[in-house]
C-alpha positions as CSV (number, residue, x, y, z in Angstrom):
1,M,1.9,22.8,36.6
2,A,2.7,19.7,38.8
3,I,0.4,17.0,39.0
4,P,1.2,14.9,42.3
5,G,1.4,11.3,42.0
6,A,1.0,11.1,38.0
7,C,3.4,9.2,36.1
8,R,2.1,10.0,32.9
9,L,-0.2,12.9,31.6
10,V,-2.4,12.9,28.5
11,L,-3.8,16.1,27.2
12,A,-6.5,16.4,24.4
13,G,-7.6,19.6,22.7
14,D,-7.1,22.2,20.1
15,S,-4.3,24.8,20.7
16,K,-5.7,26.8,18.0
17,Q,-9.0,27.5,19.6
18,L,-10.1,29.6,22.6
19,P,-8.4,28.7,25.7
20,A,-10.2,28.0,29.0
21,F,-11.9,30.8,30.7
22,V,-10.3,31.5,34.2
23,A,-12.4,33.8,36.3
24,N,-10.0,34.1,39.4
25,P,-7.6,36.8,38.8
26,N,-5.0,35.4,41.2
27,T,-5.2,32.0,39.0
28,K,-4.8,33.8,35.8
29,N,-1.2,34.9,36.9
30,F,-0.1,31.2,37.0
31,W,-2.3,29.8,34.2
32,P,-1.0,30.5,30.6
33,D,-3.3,31.7,27.9
34,C,-3.2,28.1,26.3
35,Y,-1.5,25.4,28.5
36,L,-1.7,22.9,25.7
37,E,0.2,25.2,23.4
38,K,3.0,25.8,26.0
39,V,3.4,21.9,26.3
40,M,3.7,21.7,22.3
41,E,6.2,24.5,22.5
42,R,8.4,22.5,25.0
43,R,8.5,19.8,22.4
44,F,6.8,17.1,24.2
45,P,5.5,14.4,21.9
46,W,2.1,15.3,20.2
47,L,-0.1,13.9,17.6
48,Q,-2.5,15.6,15.6
49,L,-5.7,14.0,14.1
50,N,-5.8,14.3,10.5
51,V,-9.6,13.6,9.7
52,Q,-12.6,15.6,10.7
53,Y,-16.3,14.4,10.6
54,R,-18.1,17.4,11.3
55,M,-18.8,19.2,8.0
56,H,-18.2,18.5,4.2
57,D,-14.9,19.4,2.8
58,E,-15.9,22.7,1.1
59,L,-16.8,24.0,4.4
60,Y,-13.5,23.3,6.0
61,A,-11.1,24.3,3.4
62,H,-10.7,27.9,4.8
63,L,-9.5,26.5,8.2
64,I,-6.8,24.4,6.4
65,A,-5.6,27.2,4.4
66,T,-5.7,29.9,7.2
67,V,-5.4,28.3,10.4
68,Y,-4.0,24.8,10.5
69,K,-2.0,25.1,7.4
70,S,-1.7,21.2,7.3
71,L,-3.3,18.3,5.4
72,I,-6.6,17.5,7.1
73,H,-9.0,15.2,5.3
74,S,-12.8,15.4,5.5
75,A,-15.0,12.2,5.7
76,Y,-17.8,13.9,4.4
77,L,-17.5,15.2,0.9
78,T,-19.4,18.2,-0.7
79,S,-19.6,16.2,-4.0
80,N,-21.7,13.6,-2.1
81,P,-24.1,15.9,-0.3
82,S,-26.3,14.7,2.6
83,P,-30.1,14.6,1.9
84,F,-30.3,17.6,4.3
85,L,-28.0,19.8,2.0
86,Q,-29.7,18.4,-1.1
87,K,-33.1,19.9,0.3
88,L,-31.3,23.1,1.2
89,L,-29.8,23.7,-2.1
90,A,-32.7,22.5,-4.2
91,Q,-33.7,26.1,-4.7
92,P,-32.3,29.5,-3.5
93,T,-33.5,30.7,-0.1
94,Q,-35.0,34.2,-0.7
95,L,-34.3,36.6,2.2
96,V,-36.3,39.8,2.3
97,T,-36.1,42.6,4.8
98,G,-38.3,45.7,4.2
99,G,-37.4,46.9,0.7
100,E,-34.2,44.9,0.4
101,S,-33.6,41.3,-0.8
102,Y,-31.0,38.6,-0.8
103,Q,-30.8,35.3,-2.8
104,L,-28.9,32.6,-1.1
105,G,-28.0,30.0,-3.6
106,S,-25.3,28.2,-1.7
107,F,-24.2,26.7,1.6
108,L,-21.8,29.5,2.3
109,H,-22.7,33.4,2.0
110,F,-21.7,36.7,3.5
111,I,-25.0,38.9,3.9
112,D,-23.8,42.3,3.5
113,V,-25.6,44.7,5.7
114,A,-24.0,47.9,4.4
115,H,-26.0,50.5,6.4
116,G,-25.3,48.6,9.8
117,I,-23.4,50.7,12.6
118,Q,-21.7,49.3,15.5
119,E,-22.7,50.9,18.7
120,S,-21.0,50.5,22.0
121,E,-21.4,52.0,25.5
122,E,-18.2,53.2,27.4
123,A,-16.1,50.1,28.3
124,G,-19.0,47.9,27.4
125,S,-20.2,45.4,24.9
126,S,-21.1,46.3,21.3
127,W,-24.2,45.8,19.2
128,N,-25.6,46.3,15.7
129,M,-29.4,46.7,15.3
130,A,-29.3,46.3,11.3
131,E,-27.6,43.0,11.8
132,V,-30.0,42.0,14.4
133,D,-33.0,42.6,11.9
134,A,-31.1,40.9,9.1
135,T,-30.4,37.9,11.3
136,D,-34.0,37.7,12.3
137,A,-35.1,37.7,8.4
138,L,-32.3,35.1,7.7
139,V,-33.7,32.7,10.4
140,R,-37.4,33.2,9.5
141,S,-36.5,32.4,5.8
142,L,-34.6,29.4,6.6
143,L,-37.4,28.0,8.9
144,R,-39.7,28.4,5.8
145,R,-37.5,25.8,3.9
146,S,-38.5,22.2,3.6
147,G,-36.7,20.1,5.9
148,V,-35.2,22.8,8.3
149,T,-36.3,22.8,11.8
150,K,-35.6,25.1,14.8
151,K,-32.9,22.4,16.0
152,D,-31.0,22.7,12.9
153,I,-30.1,26.4,13.3
154,G,-27.8,28.1,15.6
155,V,-27.1,32.0,15.8
156,M,-23.6,33.2,17.2
157,T,-22.0,36.7,17.8
158,G,-19.0,37.7,19.7
159,Y,-20.8,40.2,21.9
160,K,-23.2,39.9,25.0
161,A,-25.1,42.9,24.0
162,Q,-25.7,41.7,20.5
163,R,-26.6,38.2,22.1
164,K,-29.3,40.0,24.3
165,L,-30.9,41.8,21.4
166,L,-30.9,38.8,19.2
167,K,-32.8,36.7,21.9
168,K,-35.3,39.6,22.3
169,K,-36.1,39.6,18.5
170,A,-36.3,35.8,18.7
171,Q,-38.9,36.1,21.4
172,Q,-40.9,38.6,19.4
173,N,-40.8,36.4,16.2
174,G,-41.2,33.0,17.4
175,W,-37.7,31.4,17.1
176,A,-36.4,31.7,20.5
177,D,-36.4,27.9,20.7
178,I,-33.7,27.3,18.0
179,F,-30.7,25.1,18.8
180,Y,-28.6,27.9,20.1
181,I,-28.5,31.9,20.5
182,G,-25.5,33.2,22.2
183,T,-21.8,33.9,22.0
184,I,-19.1,32.3,20.2
185,D,-17.0,31.5,23.2
186,A,-19.8,29.6,25.0
187,F,-20.6,27.6,21.7
188,Q,-17.2,26.2,21.5
189,G,-17.1,22.4,21.4
190,S,-20.7,22.1,20.0
191,Q,-22.2,21.9,16.3
192,V,-25.3,22.7,14.5
193,P,-26.4,21.9,10.8
194,I,-26.8,25.7,10.0
195,S,-24.6,28.4,11.5
196,C,-25.5,31.9,11.4
197,L,-22.7,34.5,12.4
198,S,-23.4,38.1,13.4
199,L,-20.1,39.9,13.1
200,V,-21.4,43.5,14.5
201,T,-18.1,45.2,13.9
202,T,-18.3,47.9,11.2
203,R,-16.2,50.8,9.8
204,G,-18.8,53.3,11.1
205,Y,-18.5,53.1,14.8
206,R,-19.9,55.1,17.7
207,K,-19.9,55.0,21.5
208,S,-23.4,55.8,22.8
209,S,-22.4,57.5,26.1
210,V,-20.0,59.7,24.3
211,G,-22.1,61.2,21.7
212,P,-21.8,61.9,17.9
213,S,-18.3,63.6,18.4
214,I,-15.5,62.8,16.0
215,P,-12.9,62.2,18.8
216,S,-15.0,59.3,20.1
217,I,-13.4,57.3,17.4
218,S,-9.5,56.5,17.5
219,F,-7.0,54.1,15.9
220,A,-7.1,52.0,19.3
221,D,-11.0,51.7,19.2
222,V,-10.9,50.4,15.6
223,D,-7.8,48.3,16.1
224,F,-9.4,46.4,19.4
225,L,-12.7,45.9,17.8
226,A,-11.4,44.3,14.7
227,T,-8.7,42.3,16.6
228,F,-11.7,40.9,19.0
229,M,-13.6,39.4,16.1
230,G,-10.6,38.9,13.9
231,D,-8.6,37.0,16.7
232,R,-7.2,33.6,15.4
233,A,-8.7,31.5,17.9
234,R,-12.2,33.2,17.9
235,A,-12.6,33.0,14.1
236,N,-11.6,29.4,14.1
237,V,-14.2,28.5,16.7
238,A,-16.9,30.9,14.9
239,T,-16.3,29.2,11.5
240,S,-16.2,25.6,12.5
241,R,-19.4,25.0,14.5
242,Q,-21.3,24.3,11.2
243,Q,-22.2,20.9,9.6
244,E,-24.0,21.8,6.3
245,A,-24.1,25.6,5.9
246,L,-22.5,28.7,7.3
247,Y,-24.0,32.4,6.7
248,F,-22.3,35.5,7.7
249,V,-24.0,38.6,8.6
250,G,-21.8,41.7,8.5
251,Q,-20.6,44.9,6.7
252,A,-18.6,43.9,3.7
253,N,-17.1,47.3,3.5
254,F,-15.2,46.5,6.6
255,W,-14.5,43.0,6.5
256,F,-13.2,42.9,3.0
257,Q,-11.2,46.3,2.9
258,N,-7.7,46.8,2.6
259,M,-6.0,46.3,6.0
260,A,-2.7,47.8,5.0
261,W,-3.2,50.4,7.9
262,K,-3.0,47.5,10.4
263,K,0.3,46.2,11.9
264,R,-0.8,42.6,11.1
265,S,-3.5,41.0,8.9
266,L,-6.5,39.4,11.0
267,V,-7.5,35.9,10.6
268,M,-11.3,36.6,10.1
269,H,-10.2,38.9,7.2
270,D,-8.0,36.2,5.7
271,I,-11.0,33.5,6.1
272,L,-13.5,35.7,4.4
273,R,-11.3,36.6,1.5
274,F,-10.4,32.8,0.9
275,M,-14.0,32.0,0.9
276,Q,-14.8,34.8,-1.6
277,N,-12.0,33.6,-3.9
278,K,-12.8,29.8,-3.5
279,A,-16.4,30.6,-4.5
280,T,-15.2,32.3,-7.8
281,E,-12.8,29.3,-8.5
282,L,-15.5,26.6,-8.1
283,S,-18.0,28.6,-10.1
284,R,-20.4,28.9,-7.0
285,P,-22.8,31.8,-6.5
286,D,-21.1,34.8,-5.2
287,F,-20.2,34.6,-1.7
288,V,-21.0,38.1,-1.0
289,C,-24.7,38.7,-1.1
290,R,-25.1,42.4,-1.6
291,R,-28.6,44.1,-1.1
292,R,-30.8,45.1,-4.0
293,C,-34.2,46.9,-3.9
294,C,-37.3,44.7,-4.3
295,S,-39.2,45.0,-7.4
296,S,-42.6,46.2,-6.1
297,Y,-44.5,45.1,-9.1
298,R,-42.7,41.7,-9.1
299,R,-43.5,41.3,-5.4
300,H,-47.2,42.3,-6.0
301,Q,-47.6,39.7,-8.7
302,L,-46.0,36.9,-6.5
303,L,-48.5,37.8,-3.9
304,L,-51.4,37.2,-6.5
305,L,-50.1,33.9,-7.6
306,D,-51.9,30.7,-6.6
307,P,-49.9,28.4,-4.7
308,P,-48.7,25.4,-7.0
309,S,-51.3,22.6,-6.7
310,A,-50.0,19.1,-5.9
311,K,-52.3,16.0,-5.9
312,G,-53.0,14.3,-2.8
313,K,-51.4,17.4,-0.8
314,E,-53.1,20.1,1.2
315,V,-53.0,23.5,-0.8
316,A,-52.9,26.7,1.1
317,P,-55.8,29.1,-0.2
318,A,-54.5,31.8,-2.6
319,L,-54.7,35.5,-1.5
320,T,-57.6,37.6,-3.0
321,K,-56.6,40.8,-4.7
322,K,-57.7,42.8,-2.0
323,E,-55.6,40.9,0.6
324,A,-52.7,40.8,-1.6
325,L,-52.8,44.8,-2.0
326,Q,-53.2,45.0,1.8
327,E,-50.0,42.9,2.2
328,H,-48.1,44.9,-0.5
329,E,-49.3,48.3,1.2
330,R,-47.6,46.8,4.5
331,H,-44.3,46.0,2.7
332,V,-44.2,49.6,1.0
333,L,-44.9,51.2,4.5
334,D,-41.9,48.9,6.0
335,S,-39.7,49.9,3.2
336,L,-40.4,53.6,3.9
337,K,-39.6,53.2,7.5
338,E,-36.2,51.4,6.8
339,L,-35.4,54.0,4.3
340,F,-35.9,56.8,6.9
341,E,-33.8,55.0,9.4
342,E,-31.0,54.3,6.9
343,R,-31.1,58.0,6.0
344,R,-30.9,58.9,9.7
345,Q,-27.8,56.6,10.2
346,K,-26.0,57.8,7.2
347,D,-26.5,61.5,7.9
348,H,-24.7,60.5,11.3
349,Y,-22.1,58.6,9.5
350,Y,-21.2,61.5,7.0
351,Q,-21.3,64.1,9.7
352,N,-19.1,62.3,12.2
353,E,-17.2,59.1,11.1
354,W,-16.6,59.7,7.4
355,H,-13.7,62.1,7.9
356,V,-11.9,60.2,10.4
357,E,-12.0,57.1,8.2
358,R,-11.0,58.7,5.1
359,M,-8.1,60.6,6.7
360,R,-6.9,57.4,8.4
361,E,-6.9,55.5,5.0
362,R,-5.3,58.7,3.2
363,M,-2.7,58.9,5.8
364,A,-2.0,55.1,5.4
365,E,-1.7,55.6,1.6
366,L,0.8,58.5,2.0
367,G,2.8,56.6,4.8
368,L,2.1,59.1,7.5
369,E,2.0,57.9,11.1
370,G,1.4,59.1,14.6
371,R,0.7,63.0,15.0
372,Q,1.8,63.8,11.4
373,Q,-0.6,65.9,9.6
374,L,-2.2,65.7,6.1
375,P,-0.9,68.4,3.8
376,S,-3.3,71.2,3.1
377,E,-4.0,70.2,-0.4
378,E,-5.0,66.6,0.7
379,L,-7.6,68.2,3.3
380,D,-9.0,70.2,0.5
381,K,-9.4,67.0,-1.7
382,L,-11.2,65.4,1.1
383,V,-13.6,68.2,1.6
384,E,-14.5,68.1,-2.0
385,E,-14.9,64.3,-2.0
386,H,-17.1,64.7,1.2
387,G,-19.4,67.1,-0.6
388,R,-19.8,64.8,-3.7
389,C,-20.7,61.8,-1.2
390,I,-23.1,63.8,0.5
391,R,-25.0,65.0,-2.8
392,R,-24.8,61.5,-4.1
393,F,-26.4,60.1,-1.0
394,K,-29.2,62.7,-0.8
395,R,-29.9,62.3,-4.5
396,E,-30.2,58.4,-4.0
397,M,-32.4,58.8,-0.9
398,K,-34.6,61.3,-2.7
399,E,-35.1,58.9,-5.7
400,M,-36.0,55.9,-3.7
401,R,-38.5,57.9,-1.5
402,Q,-40.2,59.2,-4.6
403,V,-40.5,55.5,-6.0
404,L,-41.7,54.0,-2.6
405,E,-44.2,57.2,-2.2
406,N,-45.3,56.7,-5.9
407,E,-45.9,52.8,-5.4
408,L,-47.8,53.5,-2.0
409,R,-50.0,56.1,-3.9
410,T,-50.8,53.5,-6.6
411,T,-51.3,50.6,-4.2
412,R,-53.9,52.5,-2.0
413,T,-55.9,53.7,-5.3
414,D,-55.9,50.1,-6.3
415,L,-57.1,49.0,-2.8
416,A,-59.7,51.7,-2.7
417,H,-61.0,50.7,-6.1
418,E,-61.2,46.8,-5.0
419,L,-63.1,48.0,-1.8
420,V,-65.8,49.9,-4.1
421,L,-66.1,46.6,-6.1
422,E,-66.5,44.5,-3.1
423,A,-69.1,46.7,-1.4
424,T,-71.0,46.9,-4.7
425,A,-71.0,43.3,-5.1
426,S,-72.3,42.6,-1.7
């Protein structure tokens, strides 16, 4: 690229982040992916900054290990936390969505939405409704924390379709005016105290316009989808916007899987594995937060507790027993709805995606490629394994449904009793 009249040219930027967006197709032919990287490759003199001021050191360690691979110091140390971080970590953040709960006890977590399924239109963007709901619950839980405001939270995703659904959910639940809701690419160059990242990509994948047929999934589909979010530049930008805390929302089964079947490892996978290992090494709470069924009795008891009183502070009135039972009834009904939705998604997964995934994994284990077929004995083993998975899944769904229905029956009986007592007293 020539610059007429210039004797000296100084460029500033990061060659390991996303390049400039060039809309004109004619210009793309002459403009390289990253001009700064091309300059550096030609051995022009260059200088790298060695101190970063955005985030504390434990939030930046993954980039030193996986992207920059050089010594970069952090001016802000985790061992000397800011007042904001001290408040955030004073007690765990409880995230509850329907009948599932997560406990966030650190500034860095991966929230496992195991039942999420990525959907995509033909040649279009992708979305994941389960992750939309989980991100919504995460943001609302954070906003209930002391010292956290809407301007402290940013929500990112790699896909425009997911961004649209997140904005719609934010409008419905009153957090549309947080600092940022949008794509990773558009947020490059910005920063926010708490960053929430919806990864969308999952092992179970379907194209909405194609329908539930096994041929709709191919090696090319999975490879492209993983590469888009796992790309070095995009993974770098996505995991470097935060100042105080970073929370991933995704399917751990995909992002922590064995990637031996791929030609190359993806940076996002490397980053997540590094974070998981580092949390163990530093004795922090588990990096991956997996769902667990809420204790209905415990939730009921919490609703009946009086808020802690504090001298000189205004205390919210405690719930009456009737109000607590009504609230609990709503929780149980929500849990049943989510259970039915999960069963629908899992039924679809076992009928359509499961065979393709297991065949791909088994072929990788046996070293088979291309159009080579699995031996008949291996196919028989897969059929038996599929049957066991289906039986176990149906048994678990039945047991959970019985627990929730019994809880609902008991709650409604108690509520009816309270209504009778209230009518008698009046």
